[in-house]
C-alpha positions as CSV (number, residue, x, y, z in Angstrom):
1,M,9.1,-22.5,10.6
2,T,7.4,-19.8,12.6
3,T,5.3,-17.2,10.7
4,T,4.0,-13.9,11.6
5,S,0.3,-13.1,11.2
6,T,-1.4,-11.0,8.5
7,E,-4.6,-9.1,8.8
8,G,-5.2,-9.4,5.1
9,T,-5.2,-6.8,2.3
10,K,-6.7,-3.6,3.7
11,T,-4.9,-0.9,1.7
12,V,-4.7,-0.6,-2.1
13,L,-2.7,2.3,-3.7
14,H,-3.4,3.3,-7.3
15,P,-0.9,5.4,-9.4
16,V,-2.8,8.1,-11.3
17,S,-1.8,10.5,-14.0
18,D,-4.5,13.1,-13.2
19,L,-5.3,13.3,-9.5
20,E,-8.4,15.6,-9.8
21,R,-10.0,13.4,-12.5
22,A,-9.2,10.2,-10.6
23,K,-10.5,11.7,-7.3
24,A,-13.8,12.4,-9.1
25,V,-14.1,8.8,-10.4
26,Y,-13.2,7.2,-7.0
27,T,-15.6,9.6,-5.2
28,A,-18.4,8.4,-7.5
29,L,-17.4,4.8,-7.2
30,L,-17.1,4.8,-3.4
31,G,-20.0,7.2,-2.8
32,L,-18.0,9.3,-0.3
33,P,-15.5,12.1,-0.3
34,P,-11.8,11.5,0.4
35,Q,-10.6,11.6,4.0
36,T,-7.2,12.7,2.9
37,D,-7.0,15.2,0.1
38,A,-3.5,16.6,-0.6
39,P,-1.6,17.4,-3.8
40,Y,0.6,14.4,-3.2
41,Y,-2.0,11.8,-2.0
42,V,-5.8,11.3,-1.9
43,G,-7.1,8.6,0.4
44,F,-10.5,7.1,1.0
45,E,-11.8,4.9,3.8
46,A,-14.6,2.6,2.6
47,A,-15.9,-0.6,4.1
48,G,-12.8,-1.3,6.1
49,Q,-10.5,-0.6,3.2
50,H,-8.1,2.2,2.5
51,I,-8.0,3.3,-1.2
52,G,-5.2,5.7,-2.0
53,L,-4.5,7.7,-5.2
54,V,-0.8,8.4,-5.8
55,P,0.1,11.0,-8.5
56,R,2.5,9.7,-11.1
57,G,3.1,6.6,-9.0
58,G,4.8,8.6,-6.2
59,P,8.5,8.3,-5.2
60,Q,8.3,4.5,-5.6
61,A,7.4,4.9,-9.3
62,M,4.4,2.5,-9.1
63,S,3.3,1.4,-12.5
64,G,0.1,-0.4,-11.3
65,P,-2.0,-0.9,-8.2
66,V,-0.3,-2.3,-5.1
67,A,-2.2,-4.2,-2.5
68,Y,-0.7,-3.8,1.0
69,W,-1.0,-6.7,3.4
70,H,-1.3,-5.5,7.0
71,V,1.1,-7.3,9.3
72,S,1.9,-7.4,13.0
73,D,5.7,-7.4,12.5
74,I,6.9,-6.0,9.2
75,E,10.6,-6.9,9.6
76,A,9.7,-10.5,10.4
77,K,7.2,-10.8,7.5
78,L,9.8,-9.3,5.1
79,A,12.3,-11.9,6.2
80,E,9.8,-14.7,5.8
81,V,8.7,-13.7,2.3
82,T,12.3,-13.0,1.0
83,A,13.4,-16.4,2.4
84,A,10.5,-17.9,0.4
85,G,11.7,-16.3,-2.8
86,A,10.4,-12.7,-2.9
87,T,12.8,-9.9,-3.8
88,V,12.9,-6.6,-1.8
89,N,11.6,-3.8,-4.0
90,E,11.4,-1.1,-1.4
91,P,12.9,-1.7,2.1
92,V,11.0,-0.8,5.2
93,R,10.4,2.9,5.7
94,D,8.4,5.1,7.9
95,V,5.8,7.1,6.0
96,G,4.6,9.0,9.0
97,G,2.1,8.6,11.8
98,G,3.8,5.3,13.0
99,R,3.1,3.6,9.7
100,L,5.8,1.4,8.2
101,V,5.7,0.1,4.6
102,A,7.8,-2.1,2.3
103,T,7.3,-3.7,-1.0
104,V,8.6,-7.0,-2.5
105,T,8.3,-8.6,-5.9
106,D,7.2,-12.2,-6.1
107,P,8.9,-14.6,-8.6
108,D,6.4,-13.6,-11.3
109,G,7.1,-9.9,-11.0
110,N,4.0,-9.0,-9.0
111,V,4.5,-6.2,-6.4
112,L,3.2,-7.0,-2.9
113,G,3.0,-4.4,-0.2
114,L,3.6,-4.9,3.5
115,L,2.2,-2.4,6.1
116,Q,2.5,-2.2,9.8
117,D,0.9,0.4,12.0
118,R,2.8,0.9,15.2
119,P,0.8,1.6,18.3
C-alpha cells in the first residue's frame, strides 16, 4: 500500500466561548500578539505552530481542540485514513488562500484534522 506523507501536527484549533478573554490568555501563554485578529478567528504563529481560536466552534461546531496534520495530498490522505477505518466528519473544503482542510473521526470518536496548503 502506498501512503502519502505528513509533515506532522502544525495547526491546532480551539473552540472558545469568549474570543476576547481567550485571546488574552493565549497572548499571555505564547508571549506574543495574534497574527490574525478577526471577529470570526484569532490565530497565533509560535515556534512553528499555528494556534487558532474559533468562536463557538465555528461552522464545523467543534466541541474540543482539533489538531490538523499537514499533508502533501489531502485527497489521497483522506482516502487512506478512511480505508483504514476513519469516518469523514467534514469533507475537503477550501478555506481561502489555497488552504484545504478536512476532518475525520477515528474509531474511538477522536476528531483528526487534515490540512494541505496549495502552492
